[in-house]
N, C-alpha and C positions, 0 to 999 in steps of 0.2 A: 578501317585501315586502308591506306593508300599504297599502291605499289610504286617503287622508285626504280629508275634505271641509272646505272653507273657505267662509266666508260674508262678505258685505259689505252694508252698508245703503246705501252711496253709490257703490259700484263702484270706489272708490279705496283705501279702508282695509279690508284683509282680515284676518280672524281665523280661527284653527283652530277648527272646530266639533266634529268627531268623527273617530275613526279606525274604519274598518270592522273588525268582530270577527274576520274570517278573512283570511289571506294571499290576495292576488289580484293579477291583472295590472292594467294601467292601463285596461282595457276595462270601463267602467261605463255603464249605461243608466239614466237617471233621469227621473222624472215627478212633478209635484206635483198632488195632488187638490184638490177644492173646500174641504176642511177645513184645508188647509195642510200635510198630511202628505206626506213625500217617499217615493216608492217607488223602490227601486233593485234592479237585477240586476247582480251583479259576477261576472265570469269568474274563477274561482279559479285559483291558480297550479299546482295539482296536475293533471297531464295526465289527461284523461278524466273529471274530476270534474264533477258537476252544478253549474251556476251558483248562487251564493248570492242569495236574495231577502231584502231587508230593507225594513221599513216604518219610517221615522224621523219621530218627532213633532217639533214645533217646539222642544221643550225638549231634544232630543237623545236621547230614549229610543229604543232600537232593538228592534224586534220582528222575529223571523225567521219 
């Protein structure tokens, strides 16, 4: 199962923004920095695996 991220400008109309590159559970921790980049830690679906760290820019580019 892959986690997806949705976004909304008004809190009512939501659009799919991106899908995380690795299969993971629904446990995601997210934080936005001063430049607007989103930092995420996703617990992966594989038991005993290290959580996935992603930095996501406003245009949807994912850096691991």
